N, CA, C and O atoms as a MOPAC input file, in Angstrom:
PM7 MOZYME 1SCF
protein

 N   -122.07400 1  -111.45800 1   -19.96400 1
 C   -122.96700 1  -110.60600 1   -19.21300 1
 C   -122.54800 1  -109.14900 1   -19.40400 1
 O   -121.36100 1  -108.82500 1   -19.44300 1
 N   -123.51400 1  -108.31300 1   -19.51600 1
 C   -123.28000 1  -106.87800 1   -19.66900 1
 C   -122.64000 1  -106.32800 1   -18.39900 1
 O   -122.85800 1  -106.85200 1   -17.30700 1
 N   -121.84300 1  -105.25800 1   -18.55200 1
 C   -121.24200 1  -104.63900 1   -17.37900 1
 C   -122.26300 1  -103.78400 1   -16.62700 1
 O   -122.04300 1  -103.40600 1   -15.47700 1
 N   -123.37500 1  -103.48600 1   -17.28700 1
 C   -124.42100 1  -102.68700 1   -16.64800 1
 C   -125.20800 1  -103.58500 1   -15.69200 1
 O   -125.68900 1  -104.65300 1   -16.07200 1
 N   -125.32600 1  -103.13000 1   -14.44500 1
 C   -126.10400 1  -103.89600 1   -13.47700 1
 C   -127.58700 1  -103.75100 1   -13.78000 1
 O   -128.09500 1  -102.64500 1   -13.96100 1
 N   -128.26700 1  -104.88100 1   -13.83200 1
 C   -129.68400 1  -104.90500 1   -14.11300 1
 C   -130.46600 1  -105.33400 1   -12.87000 1
 O   -129.92400 1  -105.95300 1   -11.95500 1
 N   -131.72300 1  -104.99500 1   -12.86600 1
 C   -132.60400 1  -105.40800 1   -11.77500 1
 C   -132.58300 1  -106.92800 1   -11.61600 1
 O   -132.63100 1  -107.43900 1   -10.49700 1
 N   -132.51100 1  -107.64300 1   -12.72800 1
 C   -132.51500 1  -109.11300 1   -12.68100 1
 C   -131.33300 1  -109.68000 1   -11.89500 1
 O   -131.39500 1  -110.81900 1   -11.43300 1
 N   -130.25600 1  -108.90300 1   -11.73700 1
 C   -129.08400 1  -109.37000 1   -10.99900 1
 C   -129.30600 1  -109.36900 1    -9.49700 1
 O   -128.62400 1  -110.09900 1    -8.77700 1
 N   -130.23400 1  -108.57700 1    -9.01100 1
 C   -130.41300 1  -108.45200 1    -7.56300 1
 C   -131.82500 1  -108.76200 1    -7.08900 1
 O   -132.06800 1  -108.81300 1    -5.88300 1
 N   -132.76100 1  -108.96900 1    -8.01100 1
 C   -134.14600 1  -109.19400 1    -7.58500 1
 C   -134.26800 1  -110.50200 1    -6.82200 1
 O   -133.49200 1  -111.43800 1    -7.01600 1
 N   -135.25800 1  -110.53500 1    -5.95700 1
 C   -135.57000 1  -111.73000 1    -5.17800 1
 C   -136.89100 1  -112.29700 1    -5.68400 1
 O   -137.70900 1  -111.57700 1    -6.25800 1
 N   -137.08900 1  -113.57800 1    -5.46700 1
 C   -138.36700 1  -114.19200 1    -5.82100 1
 C   -139.46700 1  -113.58900 1    -4.96700 1
 O   -139.21000 1  -113.07100 1    -3.88000 1
 N   -140.67600 1  -113.65900 1    -5.45800 1
 C   -141.81200 1  -113.18700 1    -4.68700 1
 C   -142.91300 1  -114.23300 1    -4.72600 1
 O   -142.99000 1  -115.04600 1    -5.64700 1
 N   -143.74100 1  -114.19600 1    -3.73300 1
 C   -144.92600 1  -115.04800 1    -3.70500 1
 C   -146.09300 1  -114.26300 1    -4.25900 1
 O   -146.14000 1  -113.03800 1    -4.15000 1
 N   -147.04300 1  -114.97800 1    -4.85800 1
 C   -148.21800 1  -114.35400 1    -5.44500 1
 C   -149.45800 1  -115.01300 1    -4.84900 1
 O   -149.55200 1  -116.23800 1    -4.77900 1
 N   -150.40700 1  -114.18200 1    -4.42100 1
 C   -151.69700 1  -114.67200 1    -3.93700 1
 C   -152.80200 1  -113.93700 1    -4.68000 1
 O   -152.57200 1  -112.88400 1    -5.27400 1
 N   -153.99000 1  -114.49800 1    -4.64100 1
 C   -155.12800 1  -113.85100 1    -5.28400 1
 C   -155.82400 1  -112.92200 1    -4.28800 1
 O   -155.60200 1  -113.00200 1    -3.08000 1
 N   -156.67200 1  -112.04100 1    -4.82500 1
 C   -157.32600 1  -111.02800 1    -3.99400 1
 C   -158.20500 1  -111.63000 1    -2.91300 1
 O   -158.42400 1  -111.00100 1    -1.87800 1
 N   -158.71600 1  -112.84600 1    -3.13300 1
 C   -159.62500 1  -113.44600 1    -2.15400 1
 C   -158.92100 1  -114.35300 1    -1.13900 1
 O   -159.58700 1  -115.00800 1    -0.33800 1
 N   -157.60300 1  -114.39800 1    -1.16200 1
 C   -156.85400 1  -115.19200 1    -0.18400 1
 C   -156.98000 1  -114.54500 1     1.19200 1
 O   -156.76800 1  -113.34100 1     1.33900 1
 N   -157.32300 1  -115.33900 1     2.19000 1
 C   -157.46900 1  -114.78900 1     3.54100 1
 C   -156.09800 1  -114.54200 1     4.16800 1
 O   -155.10200 1  -115.16100 1     3.79200 1
 N   -156.07400 1  -113.62700 1     5.12600 1
 C   -154.81600 1  -113.35700 1     5.83000 1
 C   -154.33200 1  -114.60100 1     6.55600 1
 O   -153.12600 1  -114.81600 1     6.67500 1
 N   -155.24600 1  -115.41600 1     7.03900 1
 C   -154.86700 1  -116.65700 1     7.70400 1
 C   -154.09400 1  -117.56500 1     6.74900 1
 O   -153.05900 1  -118.12000 1     7.11800 1
 N   -154.59000 1  -117.71500 1     5.53600 1
 C   -153.90000 1  -118.55800 1     4.55500 1
 C   -152.54800 1  -117.95900 1     4.18900 1
 O   -151.56500 1  -118.68200 1     4.02800 1
 N   -152.50200 1  -116.64000 1     4.05900 1
 C   -151.22500 1  -115.97600 1     3.77000 1
 C   -150.22100 1  -116.26000 1     4.87900 1
 O   -149.06100 1  -116.57000 1     4.60500 1
 N   -150.65900 1  -116.15700 1     6.12200 1
 C   -149.75400 1  -116.39900 1     7.25300 1
 C   -149.25500 1  -117.84100 1     7.26100 1
 O   -148.13700 1  -118.10300 1     7.70300 1
 N   -150.06400 1  -118.77000 1     6.78000 1
 C   -149.64900 1  -120.17300 1     6.70100 1
 C   -148.62800 1  -120.39000 1     5.58500 1
 O   -147.76900 1  -121.26600 1     5.68700 1
 N   -148.72300 1  -119.59200 1     4.52100 1
 C   -147.86500 1  -119.78300 1     3.34700 1
 C   -146.54900 1  -119.02500 1     3.40900 1
 O   -145.56400 1  -119.45100 1     2.80500 1
 N   -146.51400 1  -117.91600 1     4.12400 1
 C   -145.39100 1  -116.99200 1     4.01400 1
 C   -144.48600 1  -117.05800 1     5.24100 1
 O   -144.94300 1  -116.94500 1     6.37900 1
 N   -143.20300 1  -117.24300 1     4.98400 1
 C   -142.19600 1  -117.08300 1     6.02900 1
 C   -141.71100 1  -115.63600 1     5.91200 1
 O   -140.92000 1  -115.31800 1     5.02400 1
 N   -142.17600 1  -114.77000 1     6.79400 1
 C   -141.88300 1  -113.34300 1     6.68600 1
 C   -140.41700 1  -113.02800 1     6.93900 1
 O   -139.99900 1  -111.88300 1     6.76400 1
 N   -139.62200 1  -114.01900 1     7.34700 1
 C   -138.17200 1  -113.80000 1     7.45600 1
 C   -137.51600 1  -113.81600 1     6.07600 1
 O   -136.39000 1  -113.34300 1     5.91900 1
 N   -138.21700 1  -114.35900 1     5.07400 1
 C   -137.65800 1  -114.46600 1     3.73100 1
 C   -138.30200 1  -113.50000 1     2.73000 1
 O   -137.75000 1  -113.26000 1     1.65600 1
 N   -139.44100 1  -112.96000 1     3.07200 1
 C   -140.16200 1  -112.07700 1     2.14700 1
 C   -140.53400 1  -110.77700 1     2.85200 1
 O   -141.04200 1  -110.79100 1     3.97300 1
 N   -140.28000 1  -109.66500 1     2.19200 1
 C   -140.69600 1  -108.38300 1     2.76200 1
 C   -142.10500 1  -108.02700 1     2.31500 1
 O   -142.78000 1  -107.21400 1     2.94600 1
 N   -142.54700 1  -108.64400 1     1.21900 1
 C   -143.91600 1  -108.43600 1     0.77300 1
 C   -144.30000 1  -109.53900 1    -0.19700 1
 O   -143.45000 1  -110.27300 1    -0.70200 1
 N   -145.60600 1  -109.63900 1    -0.44700 1
 C   -146.10300 1  -110.58600 1    -1.43300 1
 C   -146.99400 1  -109.83600 1    -2.41800 1
 O   -147.55300 1  -108.78600 1    -2.10100 1
 N   -147.11200 1  -110.38700 1    -3.59300 1
 C   -147.89400 1  -109.77200 1    -4.66300 1
 C   -149.33600 1  -110.27900 1    -4.59200 1
 O   -149.58000 1  -111.46800 1    -4.39000 1
 N   -150.27900 1  -109.36100 1    -4.76100 1
 C   -151.69800 1  -109.70800 1    -4.80400 1
 C   -152.19000 1  -109.45400 1    -6.22600 1
 O   -152.05500 1  -108.35100 1    -6.75600 1
 N   -152.76800 1  -110.50000 1    -6.84000 1
 C   -153.27800 1  -110.36200 1    -8.20700 1
 C   -154.79800 1  -110.47900 1    -8.21400 1
 O   -155.39700 1  -111.07700 1    -7.31900 1
 N   -155.41100 1  -109.89100 1    -9.25100 1
 C   -156.86100 1  -109.97200 1    -9.39200 1
 C   -157.23600 1  -111.20700 1   -10.21200 1
 O   -156.37700 1  -112.02100 1   -10.55100 1
 N   -158.51600 1  -111.33700 1   -10.52300 1
 C   -159.00900 1  -112.51700 1   -11.23300 1
 C   -158.45900 1  -112.64100 1   -12.65400 1
 O   -158.48600 1  -113.72700 1   -13.23300 1
 N   -157.96500 1  -111.55100 1   -13.21400 1
 C   -157.39800 1  -111.56400 1   -14.56300 1
 C   -155.87700 1  -111.61900 1   -14.55400 1
 O   -155.23800 1  -111.32200 1   -15.56400 1
 N   -155.29100 1  -111.99800 1   -13.41400 1
 C   -153.83900 1  -112.03700 1   -13.21100 1
 C   -153.18500 1  -110.67000 1   -13.30100 1
 O   -151.97800 1  -110.57300 1   -13.52400 1
 N   -153.96300 1  -109.61700 1   -13.13000 1
 C   -153.40800 1  -108.27400 1   -13.08900 1
 C   -152.93200 1  -107.94100 1   -11.68700 1
 O   -153.46100 1  -108.46000 1   -10.70400 1
 N   -151.95100 1  -107.09100 1   -11.59900 1
 C   -151.42700 1  -106.69200 1   -10.29300 1
 C   -152.46600 1  -105.83900 1    -9.57300 1
 O   -152.88700 1  -104.79800 1   -10.07800 1
 N   -152.87400 1  -106.28800 1    -8.39500 1
 C   -153.84600 1  -105.55400 1    -7.58800 1
 C   -153.13800 1  -104.74200 1    -6.50400 1
 O   -153.56100 1  -103.63600 1    -6.17000 1
 N   -152.04900 1  -105.30600 1    -5.95700 1
 C   -151.30900 1  -104.61000 1    -4.90800 1
 C   -150.27700 1  -105.51100 1    -4.26700 1
 O   -149.94500 1  -106.57400 1    -4.79000 1
 N   -149.77000 1  -105.06700 1    -3.11800 1
 C   -148.83100 1  -105.87900 1    -2.33700 1
 C   -149.24700 1  -105.86000 1    -0.87100 1
 O   -149.90000 1  -104.93000 1    -0.39700 1
 N   -148.85200 1  -106.90500 1    -0.18000 1
 C   -149.01400 1  -106.96700 1     1.27600 1
 C   -147.62400 1  -107.06900 1     1.87500 1
 O   -146.84400 1  -107.95600 1     1.52600 1
 N   -147.32500 1  -106.15400 1     2.77800 1
 C   -146.01700 1  -106.12900 1     3.44400 1
 C   -146.12900 1  -106.66800 1     4.86300 1
 O   -147.22600 1  -106.84900 1     5.39300 1
 N   -144.98700 1  -106.91600 1     5.45800 1
 C   -144.95600 1  -107.31400 1     6.87100 1
 C   -145.62900 1  -106.25700 1     7.73500 1
 O   -146.33200 1  -106.57300 1     8.69400 1
 N   -145.40000 1  -104.99500 1     7.37600 1
 C   -145.98200 1  -103.90400 1     8.14800 1
 C   -147.50500 1  -103.93000 1     8.08700 1
 O   -148.16800 1  -103.67200 1     9.09100 1
 N   -148.06400 1  -104.23800 1     6.92600 1
 C   -149.52300 1  -104.31600 1     6.80100 1
 C   -150.09000 1  -105.47300 1     7.61900 1
 O   -151.17300 1  -105.35600 1     8.19300 1
 N   -149.37600 1  -106.57000 1     7.67500 1
 C   -149.81100 1  -107.69300 1     8.51000 1
 C   -149.80600 1  -107.27200 1     9.98000 1
 O   -150.73500 1  -107.58200 1    10.72600 1
 N   -148.74800 1  -106.55900 1    10.38700 1
 C   -148.68500 1  -106.05500 1    11.76100 1
 C   -149.81800 1  -105.09000 1    12.06300 1
 O   -150.40500 1  -105.13400 1    13.14500 1
 N   -150.12600 1  -104.22300 1    11.11600 1
 C   -151.22700 1  -103.27800 1    11.26400 1
 C   -152.56200 1  -104.01900 1    11.41300 1
 O   -153.37800 1  -103.67500 1    12.26800 1
 N   -152.77200 1  -105.02800 1    10.58100 1
 C   -154.01000 1  -105.81600 1    10.65900 1
 C   -154.11900 1  -106.51600 1    12.00400 1
 O   -155.20800 1  -106.61300 1    12.57000 1
 N   -153.00800 1  -106.99900 1    12.51100 1
 C   -153.00000 1  -107.66800 1    13.81000 1
 C   -153.31300 1  -106.68300 1    14.93700 1
 O   -154.10500 1  -106.98900 1    15.82800 1
 N   -152.69600 1  -105.50600 1    14.90000 1
 C   -152.95200 1  -104.48700 1    15.93200 1
 C   -154.40800 1  -104.04300 1    15.93300 1
 O   -154.98000 1  -103.76100 1    16.98600 1
 N   -155.00300 1  -103.98400 1    14.74800 1
 C   -156.41000 1  -103.58000 1    14.62900 1
 C   -157.35100 1  -104.72800 1    14.93500 1
 O   -158.57200 1  -104.58700 1    14.85800 1
 N   -156.76200 1  -105.88300 1    15.28800 1
 C   -157.51700 1  -107.08300 1    15.63800 1
 C   -158.47500 1  -107.51900 1    14.52900 1
 O   -159.60400 1  -107.93900 1    14.78100 1
 N   -157.98100 1  -107.40400 1    13.29100 1
 C   -158.76500 1  -107.88700 1    12.16100 1
 C   -158.85200 1  -109.41000 1    12.22500 1
 O   -157.92000 1  -110.07100 1    12.68400 1
 N   -159.94800 1  -109.95000 1    11.77400 1
 C   -160.16000 1  -111.38900 1    11.78200 1
 C   -159.41100 1  -112.01100 1    10.60500 1
 O   -159.85000 1  -111.90400 1     9.46000 1
 N   -158.29700 1  -112.65200 1    10.88400 1
 C   -157.45300 1  -113.22600 1     9.83600 1
 C   -158.15300 1  -114.37100 1     9.10400 1
 O   -157.75200 1  -114.73700 1     7.99900 1
 N   -159.19600 1  -114.93800 1     9.71300 1
 C   -159.94300 1  -116.02200 1     9.07100 1
 C   -160.81300 1  -115.50500 1     7.92500 1
 O   -161.09200 1  -116.23500 1     6.97400 1
 N   -161.24200 1  -114.23900 1     8.01900 1
 C   -162.19300 1  -113.72200 1     7.02900 1
 C   -161.66400 1  -112.55900 1     6.19500 1
 O   -162.12500 1  -112.35500 1     5.07200 1
 N   -160.71400 1  -111.79800 1     6.71200 1
 C   -160.19500 1  -110.65200 1     5.96400 1
 C   -159.38800 1  -111.16500 1     4.77200 1
 O   -158.52900 1  -112.03600 1     4.91400 1
 N   -159.68100 1  -110.60800 1     3.59600 1
 C   -159.02600 1  -111.05600 1     2.37300 1
 C   -157.93500 1  -110.07200 1     1.94200 1
 O   -157.91000 1  -108.91400 1     2.36000 1
 N   -157.05100 1  -110.56800 1     1.10500 1
 C   -155.87800 1  -109.80200 1     0.68700 1
 C   -156.25100 1  -108.43000 1     0.12800 1
 O   -155.58100 1  -107.44500 1     0.43800 1
 N   -157.28500 1  -108.34300 1    -0.67500 1
 C   -157.65700 1  -107.07200 1    -1.31200 1
 C   -158.01900 1  -106.00900 1    -0.28200 1
 O   -157.91900 1  -104.81500 1    -0.56400 1
 N   -158.43600 1  -106.43000 1     0.90500 1
 C   -158.88800 1  -105.49000 1     1.92100 1
 C   -157.73700 1  -104.77400 1     2.63000 1
 O   -157.93800 1  -103.71000 1     3.21500 1
 N   -156.55100 1  -105.34000 1     2.58300 1
 C   -155.43600 1  -104.76000 1     3.33500 1
 C   -154.22500 1  -104.39200 1     2.47900 1
 O   -153.28700 1  -103.76200 1     2.96700 1
 N   -154.24500 1  -104.78000 1     1.21400 1
 C   -153.04400 1  -104.55700 1     0.39300 1
 C   -152.89400 1  -103.08900 1     0.00400 1
 O   -153.85300 1  -102.31700 1     0.00900 1
 N   -151.66700 1  -102.73700 1    -0.33000 1
 C   -151.35800 1  -101.41900 1    -0.88500 1
 C   -151.56500 1  -101.50800 1    -2.39000 1
 O   -150.91800 1  -102.32100 1    -3.05100 1
 N   -152.46400 1  -100.68000 1    -2.95200 1
 C   -152.72500 1  -100.74700 1    -4.39100 1
 C   -151.75800 1   -99.88100 1    -5.19400 1
 O   -150.88100 1   -99.22200 1    -4.63500 1
 N   -151.93100 1   -99.89500 1    -6.49600 1
 C   -151.19400 1   -99.02900 1    -7.42700 1
 C   -149.67700 1   -99.21000 1    -7.33100 1
 O   -148.93100 1   -98.24300 1    -7.17600 1
 N   -149.25100 1  -100.42900 1    -7.42300 1
 C   -147.82900 1  -100.76200 1    -7.33900 1
 C   -147.22000 1  -100.71600 1    -8.73100 1
 O   -147.85300 1  -101.09600 1    -9.71600 1
 N   -146.00000 1  -100.25300 1    -8.79300 1
 C   -145.27900 1  -100.10900 1   -10.06100 1
 C   -144.57000 1  -101.41800 1   -10.40400 1
 O   -143.99200 1  -102.07800 1    -9.54000 1
 N   -144.62800 1  -101.77400 1   -11.68700 1
 C   -143.85800 1  -102.92100 1   -12.16400 1
 C   -142.78700 1  -102.44100 1   -13.12900 1
 O   -142.93500 1  -101.41700 1   -13.79600 1
 N   -141.71200 1  -103.20100 1   -13.18400 1
 C   -140.62200 1  -102.92000 1   -14.11500 1
 C   -140.15700 1  -104.24200 1   -14.71300 1
 O   -140.31500 1  -105.28800 1   -14.08300 1
 N   -139.58900 1  -104.21700 1   -15.90800 1
 C   -139.05900 1  -105.45400 1   -16.49300 1
 C   -137.70100 1  -105.80000 1   -15.88500 1
 O   -137.02000 1  -104.92300 1   -15.35400 1
 N   -137.30600 1  -107.06200 1   -15.95700 1
 C   -136.04100 1  -107.48500 1   -15.34900 1
 C   -134.80300 1  -106.89400 1   -16.00700 1
 O   -133.72900 1  -106.88600 1   -15.40500 1
 N   -134.93700 1  -106.40000 1   -17.23600 1
 C   -133.77100 1  -105.82500 1   -17.90400 1
 C   -133.63100 1  -104.32300 1   -17.64000 1
 O   -132.84200 1  -103.64800 1   -18.30300 1
 N   -134.38700 1  -103.80200 1   -16.68300 1
 C   -134.23900 1  -102.40200 1   -16.27000 1
 C   -132.88900 1  -102.23600 1   -15.58100 1
 O   -132.48100 1  -103.09600 1   -14.80100 1
 N   -132.20400 1  -101.15000 1   -15.86000 1
 C   -130.91900 1  -100.93300 1   -15.19600 1
 C   -131.16100 1  -100.67300 1   -13.70800 1
 O   -132.16600 1  -100.07900 1   -13.31800 1
 N   -130.23200 1  -101.12400 1   -12.90800 1
 C   -130.34100 1  -100.89800 1   -11.46800 1
 C   -130.32600 1   -99.40800 1   -11.16700 1
 O   -131.00900 1   -98.95300 1   -10.25000 1
 N   -129.56000 1   -98.65400 1   -11.92400 1
 C   -129.51500 1   -97.19900 1   -11.74800 1
 C   -130.90200 1   -96.59200 1   -11.94400 1
 O   -131.34200 1   -95.77400 1   -11.13600 1
 N   -131.58100 1   -96.98500 1   -12.99900 1
 C   -132.92600 1   -96.45500 1   -13.26600 1
 C   -133.90100 1   -96.85400 1   -12.17000 1
 O   -134.74300 1   -96.05000 1   -11.76700 1
 N   -133.79800 1   -98.08400 1   -11.68500 1
 C   -134.68300 1   -98.55000 1   -10.61000 1
 C   -134.44600 1   -97.75400 1    -9.33000 1
 O   -135.39700 1   -97.35400 1    -8.65900 1
 N   -133.18100 1   -97.52600 1    -8.99500 1
 C   -132.85300 1   -96.75900 1    -7.78300 1
 C   -133.37000 1   -95.33500 1    -7.91100 1
 O   -133.98200 1   -94.80900 1    -6.98100 1
 N   -133.12900 1   -94.71100 1    -9.05200 1
 C   -133.60900 1   -93.34500 1    -9.25200 1
 C   -135.12900 1   -93.27400 1    -9.14200 1
 O   -135.66900 1   -92.33900 1    -8.55200 1
 N   -135.81100 1   -94.25400 1    -9.70500 1
 C   -137.26700 1   -94.27900 1    -9.63000 1
 C   -137.72500 1   -94.42700 1    -8.18300 1
 O   -138.64300 1   -93.73400 1    -7.74700 1
 N   -137.08400 1   -95.33200 1    -7.43500 1
 C   -137.45500 1   -95.55100 1    -6.03100 1
 C   -137.26900 1   -94.27200 1    -5.21600 1
 O   -138.12200 1   -93.92200 1    -4.40000 1
 N   -136.16600 1   -93.58500 1    -5.43700 1
 C   -135.89500 1   -92.34600 1    -4.70200 1
 C   -136.87500 1   -91.24800 1    -5.11500 1
 O   -137.48000 1   -90.60000 1    -4.26100 1
 N   -137.02900 1   -91.04300 1    -6.40600 1
 C   -137.89700 1   -89.96800 1    -6.90000 1
 C   -139.35300 1   -90.14800 1    -6.48300 1
 O   -140.06600 1   -89.17100 1    -6.25000 1
 N   -139.79200 1   -91.40900 1    -6.38900 1
 C   -141.19500 1   -91.68900 1    -6.08100 1
 C   -141.41800 1   -92.20000 1    -4.66200 1
 O   -142.53600 1   -92.54300 1    -4.27700 1
 N   -140.34100 1   -92.24100 1    -3.90000 1
 C   -140.41400 1   -92.65800 1    -2.49700 1
 C   -141.12000 1   -94.01300 1    -2.33500 1
 O   -142.03300 1   -94.15300 1    -1.52100 1
 N   -140.68700 1   -94.99800 1    -3.11600 1
 C   -141.23800 1   -96.35100 1    -3.00700 1
 C   -140.15500 1   -97.31000 1    -2.55100 1
 O   -138.97600 1   -97.12800 1    -2.85400 1
 N   -140.56800 1   -98.32700 1    -1.82100 1
 C   -139.61600 1   -99.30200 1    -1.29000 1
 C   -139.70500 1  -100.66200 1    -1.95900 1
 O   -138.84900 1  -101.51900 1    -1.73600 1
 N   -140.72200 1  -100.86900 1    -2.77200 1
 C   -140.89000 1  -102.15800 1    -3.42500 1
 C   -141.20800 1  -101.93100 1    -4.90600 1
 O   -142.15300 1  -101.22100 1    -5.24900 1
 N   -140.41400 1  -102.53800 1    -5.76000 1
 C   -140.71700 1  -102.55800 1    -7.19400 1
 C   -140.91600 1  -104.01900 1    -7.59000 1
 O   -140.07500 1  -104.87300 1    -7.31200 1
 N   -142.03200 1  -104.28400 1    -8.23500 1
 C   -142.34600 1  -105.64100 1    -8.66700 1
 C   -141.80000 1  -105.85300 1   -10.07800 1
 O   -141.95700 1  -105.00200 1   -10.95300 1
 N   -141.16100 1  -106.99900 1   -10.28100 1
 C   -140.58400 1  -107.33900 1   -11.57200 1
 C   -141.61300 1  -108.16300 1   -12.35200 1
 O   -142.09600 1  -109.19400 1   -11.88300 1
 N   -141.92800 1  -107.68200 1   -13.54100 1
 C   -142.90900 1  -108.36000 1   -14.39300 1
 C   -142.24200 1  -108.74400 1   -15.69800 1
 O   -141.60600 1  -107.92700 1   -16.36400 1
 N   -142.40800 1  -110.01100 1   -16.04300 1
 C   -141.83000 1  -110.52000 1   -17.29000 1
 C   -142.84300 1  -111.44600 1   -17.95500 1
 O   -143.28600 1  -112.42700 1   -17.35900 1
 N   -143.20300 1  -111.12600 1   -19.18600 1
 C   -144.15200 1  -111.95800 1   -19.94400 1
 C   -145.44200 1  -112.22600 1   -19.16600 1
 O   -145.87200 1  -113.37300 1   -19.04300 1
 N   -146.04400 1  -111.18300 1   -18.65300 1
 C   -147.31000 1  -111.27600 1   -17.91400 1
 C   -147.22400 1  -112.09900 1   -16.63500 1
 O   -148.24300 1  -112.56300 1   -16.12400 1
 N   -146.01900 1  -112.28000 1   -16.12200 1
 C   -145.83700 1  -112.98200 1   -14.84700 1
 C   -145.07100 1  -112.06300 1   -13.90100 1
 O   -144.20100 1  -111.30200 1   -14.32400 1
 N   -145.40500 1  -112.14500 1   -12.62200 1
 C   -144.70400 1  -111.36900 1   -11.58700 1
 C   -143.61800 1  -112.27700 1   -11.03900 1
 O   -143.88300 1  -113.19600 1   -10.26400 1
 N   -142.39100 1  -112.00200 1   -11.45700 1
 C   -141.29900 1  -112.94300 1   -11.22100 1
 C   -140.38200 1  -112.56000 1   -10.07000 1
 O   -139.57400 1  -113.37900 1    -9.63200 1
 N   -140.48800 1  -111.33600 1    -9.57300 1
 C   -139.58700 1  -110.94600 1    -8.50800 1
 C   -139.92100 1  -109.59900 1    -7.93100 1
 O   -140.91100 1  -108.96000 1    -8.28600 1
 N   -139.06200 1  -109.19400 1    -7.02900 1
 C   -139.21300 1  -107.91800 1    -6.34200 1
 C   -137.82800 1  -107.36400 1    -6.06400 1
 O   -136.86400 1  -108.11300 1    -5.90600 1
 N   -137.74300 1  -106.05900 1    -6.00800 1
 C   -136.49700 1  -105.42100 1    -5.60200 1
 C   -136.83200 1  -104.39900 1    -4.52300 1
 O   -137.79700 1  -103.64300 1    -4.62900 1
 N   -136.00900 1  -104.40200 1    -3.48900 1
 C   -136.19000 1  -103.50500 1    -2.35300 1
 C   -134.86300 1  -102.79900 1    -2.06500 1
 O   -133.82500 1  -103.20200 1    -2.59100 1
 N   -134.88400 1  -101.76600 1    -1.24900 1
 C   -133.62000 1  -101.11700 1    -0.87900 1
 C   -132.61200 1  -102.08100 1    -0.25100 1
 O   -131.40700 1  -101.94200 1    -0.46000 1
 N   -133.09800 1  -103.05100 1     0.51400 1
 C   -132.18200 1  -104.01800 1     1.12000 1
 C   -131.47500 1  -104.86200 1     0.06600 1
 O   -130.30100 1  -105.19900 1     0.22100 1
 N   -132.18500 1  -105.20000 1    -0.99900 1
 C   -131.54800 1  -105.94400 1    -2.09400 1
 C   -130.42300 1  -105.12500 1    -2.71600 1
 O   -129.36500 1  -105.65600 1    -3.05500 1
 N   -130.66400 1  -103.84200 1    -2.86000 1
 C   -129.65200 1  -102.94500 1    -3.43800 1
 C   -128.47500 1  -102.79700 1    -2.48300 1
 O   -127.31900 1  -102.85600 1    -2.90200 1
 N   -128.76900 1  -102.60600 1    -1.20900 1
 C   -127.70100 1  -102.45600 1    -0.21700 1
 C   -126.84900 1  -103.71300 1    -0.09400 1
 O   -125.67800 1  -103.63400 1     0.27800 1
 N   -127.42300 1  -104.86600 1    -0.40300 1
 C   -126.65400 1  -106.11200 1    -0.29700 1
 C   -125.50500 1  -106.16700 1    -1.30100 1
 O   -124.60900 1  -107.00100 1    -1.17400 1
 N   -125.52800 1  -105.28100 1    -2.29800 1
 C   -124.43200 1  -105.21000 1    -3.27000 1
 C   -123.20900 1  -104.49500 1    -2.71400 1
 O   -122.10600 1  -104.63200 1    -3.24100 1
 N   -123.41200 1  -103.73800 1    -1.65300 1
 C   -122.33500 1  -102.89600 1    -1.13400 1
 C   -121.55300 1  -103.65100 1    -0.06800 1
 O   -122.12700 1  -104.19800 1     0.87400 1
 N   -120.27000 1  -103.67100 1    -0.22700 1
 C   -119.35800 1  -104.31600 1     0.72300 1
 C   -118.19200 1  -103.37000 1     0.98100 1
 O   -117.98900 1  -102.39800 1     0.25300 1
 N   -117.44200 1  -103.66600 1     2.01300 1
 C   -116.22100 1  -102.91200 1     2.27600 1
 C   -115.05500 1  -103.87500 1     2.21000 1
 O   -115.13600 1  -105.00600 1     2.68900 1
 N   -113.95500 1  -103.40800 1     1.60100 1
 C   -112.77600 1  -104.25300 1     1.54500 1
 C   -112.01100 1  -104.11800 1     2.86400 1
 O   -112.47500 1  -103.44300 1     3.78300 1
 N   -110.83900 1  -104.75800 1     2.95800 1
 C   -110.07300 1  -104.76100 1     4.20500 1
 C   -109.64200 1  -103.37200 1     4.64800 1
 O   -109.46700 1  -103.13200 1     5.84200 1
 N   -109.46900 1  -102.46000 1     3.71000 1
 C   -109.07000 1  -101.09800 1     4.06500 1
 C   -110.29000 1  -100.20400 1     4.27100 1
 O   -110.16700 1   -98.98200 1     4.35700 1
 N   -111.46500 1  -100.82200 1     4.34900 1
 C   -112.75200 1  -100.14400 1     4.55700 1
 C   -113.11600 1   -99.19100 1     3.43000 1
 O   -113.77700 1   -98.17300 1     3.63600 1
 N   -112.66300 1   -99.55100 1     2.22400 1
 C   -113.10300 1   -98.82700 1     1.04300 1
 C   -114.37000 1   -99.50600 1     0.52800 1
 O   -114.51500 1  -100.72800 1     0.56900 1
 N   -115.25900 1   -98.68000 1     0.05200 1
 C   -116.52500 1   -99.17500 1    -0.46200 1
 C   -116.32300 1   -99.90700 1    -1.76900 1
 O   -115.65600 1   -99.41300 1    -2.67900 1
 N   -116.91600 1  -101.11500 1    -1.85600 1
 C   -116.83200 1  -101.94700 1    -3.04900 1
 C   -118.26000 1  -102.35500 1    -3.41100 1
 O   -119.03900 1  -102.75700 1    -2.54700 1
 N   -118.59000 1  -102.24700 1    -4.69200 1
 C   -119.90300 1  -102.69000 1    -5.14800 1
 C   -119.73700 1  -104.02100 1    -5.85500 1
 O   -119.02900 1  -104.11700 1    -6.85700 1
 N   -120.39500 1  -105.05100 1    -5.32900 1
 C   -120.35700 1  -106.37300 1    -5.96800 1
 C   -121.33800 1  -106.38200 1    -7.13700 1
 O   -122.39300 1  -105.75100 1    -7.07800 1
 N   -120.98700 1  -107.09100 1    -8.17900 1
 C   -121.92100 1  -107.20600 1    -9.30900 1
 C   -122.18900 1  -108.64200 1    -9.63700 1
 O   -122.95100 1  -108.93300 1   -10.55900 1

């Protein structure tokens, strides 16, 4: 394994739904304790956007009908994808420079994972003398 940390070392799996999936079906499929967001794809398997826990909360507060509202109606569009062999340094710099919290990992026309600030922070530990240690 390369000494350079890659996105593939810390990415988490993601769930994928189609644009016409209702919020009700999403709520049945997703354990929001394990996923911070899910990927929404269009009819051509192209990335349409993401739905986050916050967007679900917003839809609930607005009393949207989860039986009829579809993923495309509430998702955040224009999401950036990166390949799994992207360096973690480049991903972090991109997230900071563009103020984004979710990067979708795309490999061979498939959305295979996601990276978030929490995934990056999970690499940081402190040793017994409270010195910062980065796990790889």
